N, C-alpha and C positions, 0 to 999 in steps of 0.2 A: 596535597588537599585537595579537591576536587573544585573546579566551582561550581557555583548552583547552576542545576539544566534547567527550565522550559523550554516544555511545550507548549504548545499553544490554535487552538483549532478552538472553531463551536463544543456544543455542549448539548451532543451527538458520534458514533457512531460514524466517523468520515475516512476521508485523505487524510489522519493521523494516525488511525488506529494502526495500517501495520508500520512505520514507521514510532510506538509504543510498545506493541510486541516489540520486534527489535531493539528494544533500548530495552526493557523485563530479559531482554531472551538475552546481549551481552551483561544482567546483572550495570547497566549504566545504573544510580541514583538517578532521578529526576519528581518534577511536580509537574502536573496536566495542568493548564490554568484552562479551562472551557469559556466560552465568553458563547450567552444566553441570547443575548441580540446582535447586532448593526451598528446600536448609538453606543455599545459598549467596549466593540467592538477601536470602531471610529475609534477612543481616543485615547486607546493604548499603540495601533497603527501612528497617532499624528505622533507620538513623539520619540521612532521609529528611527533609524539609523541610517536602516540600510539597505543596499539602492531598488531591491522591489518586495519593498514590506506589504508582507500577501501571509494569509491560511494554509499550514498549517503554521509554522516557527518556529525556528528553537532558539533559545536564548540559554547564550554560555555566559555567566558575566556581563558583563558590554554589549561582550557582539552578538550584533543575530544574525538570526540565521533567516530565507524562504527559503525553496519549492521540496518538494518528498526529493528528489534525488539526494542533493546536495546538504538536506539535514539525514541520509542514510548515509549517506558519505562518513560522518563527520562524523553519529555515528556509531561507524567500525572502526573511525579513527584513534575516536574517545577511550575508546573500548580495546586499542592496538589484536583487531579481528581482522585484519588485512584478507583475509583467509574467504568470508562474507561480502566479496569479490568479482571472485573467480580464485581458483591457484593458478591461473594462467590467462596469458593473455587469453586465447583459445573462447577457455571464461567465462572472462571479465565480456569479451563482446557480446555472451552466447544467453549471460546474466542482462547486460541491456540490450540483447534485443527481444524475449521473453518479457523484459520490462516493462518494452513497448506495445509488446502485445495487451498486456494485461490489463493496462493503462489507456487503447484501445475499447477494450471487455468495459472498465473502471464504465467510461465517455454513456456510453450506450446504459449499463446501468439508470447509472448517478439516473440520469433522467427516468426509466423503467418507474425508478424508488418515484423525482413524484410527482410527476402524472395519475392525476386522478383519477386514471380508468387501467391501472397497468393490470389488474385482470385482464379486460380488454383485450391489452397492449402485448399483450405476454406473447399471441401467438407471433408477430411480428418481429420483438425482439427472439426467437427460440429463431425464423428461418435466419434470421440477416449474421448471428453472429453461431450458431450453430457451425455451417463447416471448419469458423476458427476453432468455438470448441474444439471437435476432433481431431486438428490436425497439430491440438496442443497436447489433450490426448495422449495422440500419439505419441508426439519429442516423449510426453511425461514417462511411458506401460512400461514398465520391468526398472524405472529410476525408482530409489528410495527418497530421491529429492527430485527434484527437472534440472536441472545438470547432474545429475548422477551422485554417490553416496554419502554431501557434502553439501552441507545446506545452504543458500545464499543466499542475498537479498531479495531479491525474488519472489524465491518461493513467500515473504513472509507477506508479501501483497497480491498471490498470488493466491496464499488462502484464507487473506483478503478478499477476494473476491466469489469463490465462492464459497464461502460461507454465506453473501449476497443473495447470490443466485437459489442455493438451498434453502435458502431463510423467501422467497422471494417466489422461484419461481418452482412451482410441483409438476415434474416433469418424468419422464423416463427414457428420456430422450439427457437431458448430463447426469444418469447415476450412473458412466463409465467413469465421465475425467468427476465425481466426485466424492469415486473412492479413495482418489488421490488425496483424498482431509484423511483419512484413515490410519494410509499412512505408516 
């Protein structure tokens, strides 16, 4: 019997969302612990014995993991779905590369989300990240998923970021890459 799995994050869509979608996809039974405020998180954080308590985290019985990459790997391992890391070493490296690129975009996108003037800041966002998104689009063109015919962890993160871009940035500049969500 699998030990109880808990994914902890703020009570909002954010950094844990791709992990939650990955866990659902591989059919890991889990619950989400959503923190409403900083104080609530600090109380739980003080009880954690892992080296780097942070959000998101994943608790499996008494073991607590933090950092999204480590959690994603653990989810894949729990489900015995290592192919989601890549089918070979080359795909493993490409998966990690794409995740790095997407995390760069994510950092900028979250900055835009948190900016009270996000609507007027969109052009700067588009100017800064447009070329990176166009390269990502070129890399994905003709593929069912980001690396080809098989889903990998990077697809979950990419889908989350593209969804956020689609919700926040109303620009035809991104229509090509947003069609990736529809594949």
